[in-house]
GUVEX-207682 format. One record per residue (C-alpha): residue in one letter; x, y, z; residue number from 0. Coordinates in steps of 0.1 Angstrom, whole numbers, plus 5000, padded with zeros to 4 digits. Layout:
N
type|x|y|z|seq
A|X|Y|Z|NUM
...
END
This chain:
72
type|x|y|z|seq
M|9596|1767|5518|0
S|9631|1762|5518|1
V|9651|1732|5532|2
Y|9668|1758|5557|3
R|9632|1768|5571|4
R|9619|1733|5574|5
L|9653|1724|5594|6
F|9650|1757|5614|7
D|9616|1745|5622|8
A|9625|1713|5631|9
L|9654|1726|5653|10
I|9630|1745|5672|11
A|9605|1718|5678|12
V|9634|1697|5691|13
V|9642|1726|5715|14
L|9605|1730|5724|15
S|9604|1693|5732|16
A|9634|1690|5752|17
V|9625|1721|5774|18
T|9592|1710|5780|19
I|9606|1677|5790|20
A|9631|1689|5813|21
V|9604|1714|5830|22
T|9577|1687|5836|23
A|9599|1654|5843|24
P|9602|1663|5879|25
V|9565|1669|5882|26
V|9549|1641|5860|27
P|9576|1620|5848|28
G|9552|1596|5830|29
L|9537|1624|5808|30
A|9569|1644|5803|31
Q|9576|1630|5771|32
S|9541|1628|5753|33
L|9536|1665|5763|34
G|9571|1674|5749|35
M|9564|1654|5718|36
L|9528|1671|5716|37
I|9539|1705|5721|38
A|9567|1701|5695|39
A|9543|1687|5669|40
T|9517|1713|5675|41
F|9548|1739|5666|42
Y|9558|1721|5636|43
F|9528|1714|5616|44
S|9507|1744|5625|45
R|9536|1771|5634|46
N|9512|1785|5658|47
P|9529|1774|5690|48
W|9508|1797|5709|49
G|9472|1782|5701|50
S|9462|1822|5691|51
G|9437|1826|5667|52
D|9457|1850|5650|53
G|9478|1824|5636|54
E|9485|1840|5603|55
R|9501|1873|5618|56
I|9525|1851|5641|57
N|9536|1830|5610|58
E|9543|1861|5589|59
R|9565|1873|5619|60
I|9582|1840|5619|61
D|9588|1841|5582|62
G|9601|1876|5586|63
L|9628|1866|5612|64
Y|9639|1837|5588|65
D|9639|1861|5558|66
R|9661|1885|5576|67
F|9688|1855|5590|68
L|9683|1825|5568|69
P|9694|1822|5531|70
V|9668|1814|5504|71
END
């Protein structure tokens, strides 16, 4: 996996974390940061952010997008 793909995965994880924190902080402020980090880590380490049993197909689609837009 190229450096660009790893950096882009990390960027997506940061965005997921920030959005989760922003959405949950008004409702449960004590849990918002932990929940955001959990969702970001789940995406980054498994690349199966939806918890679907069809993770291989989802990862192939993500890799296809990376192939189209990121240099090798």
